[in-house]
N, C-alpha and C positions, 0 to 999 in steps of 0.2 A: 725615046729609047724604050725597048721592051726587053725584059729579062725574065728568066725562069729559075725555079728551084728544082732540086731532085724530087721534092715532095709534091710537085705539080701545082705550085702557086706561081702566079705571074705578077710582075711589077712593071707598070708603065710609068716612066719618069718624065715629068715636065717641070723644068726648073729644079727646085728643091723639094717638090711634092711627088710622092709615089702613090699610085693607085694600085690596090692589091685585090686579086681575085684568084679563082682556081681555073685550071685549064679545062678544055673540052674533055680530055682524057679523064681527068679527075671526076667531073660531073657524070660522065658515062659510067664510071666504076661505082659511084654512089647510087645511081638510079634516081627516082623521083624525089626531089628535095622538098621537104615539108616544113622545115623550121630552120632558122638561123639565129645565132646569138652573136651580136657584133660588139666590138669595143666602143666605149663612150668617147666622144671628143674630149681631148685633154688627157686621155690615158696614155701612159708610156707603153711602148712596145719594144721588145728586144729581139734582135735577129735570131731566128731559129726557135723562138718560144711561141707557145700557143697564144693566139690573139683573138680567135673567133671559133665558134663551133657551128658545124653544119650537120643537120639530121635529115636522113632520108628514110624511105620505107625499109631500107636494108640495114642501116647502121648510123651511128653518130661518129663524127670525125672532127679532129681539131684542124684548124687552119693556122699555119705558122707564119709569122711575119718574116718576109724575106729581108727586112732591113730594120735597123734600130731607129727610133724616133718618137714623135708624139702624134697621136691620132688627131686629125683636124676635121674629119667628117666621116660618118658612117652612112651607108646607102639606105636612105629612108624607104625606098621602094621594096626592099627585101622583107621587111617585117609583115607587110600585107600581101606580098607576092613572092615568096621564096623560090617559086618555079622559074623566075627570071634567070636563076643560075643555070638551070637546065636549058632554057631556050636561047640564052645569049651570054654564055660564061665569060667571054672576052670583051663584052660591052656593057649592056645595062645590068648584068649580073655581078658587077664589082662589089666588093665587101666594104672596104674602107680606104681612106686616103691618109697618108702619114707624111709629116714634115721630116725629111731625112736629116739625121744628126751626123752620120758618118759616111760620106760619099765613098770612101775607100772600101766599104763593105760591098759595094756593087761589083767589085772585081771577082768576088766568089760566085757570082750568079752566071747562068748560062745564057748565051744568045739563042735565037730560035733554032739555028742549025745544030748546035750542041744538044739542046733539049730534045729535038726530034730524033737525034741519033741515039739517045739513051734507050735502054730496054725498060719497058713497063715502069 
């Protein structure tokens, strides 16, 4: 299952683990990404709170967790190659994986049709 936030984060759910990244729209708005700061495994994340930082040639931006839980893995490839976010934002450019604590929080997220229908 794939869900989206209004802030252009995506969440791919498999069992009780959610993989978090930013959408193609978000990476286009940021431009060339040069650095990313990821949460450490074992760190708690709270839905709607900043969980990671992405820096581009244009600006730095927070990445918000779409769900509450505990980080179980951060993408090791991004520290050496943050441009993966630009080249494959919905795949190899993922940020972190989180063990979902409150599945009911998924109800507040959008499906692809609702996300694509929103303005900017």
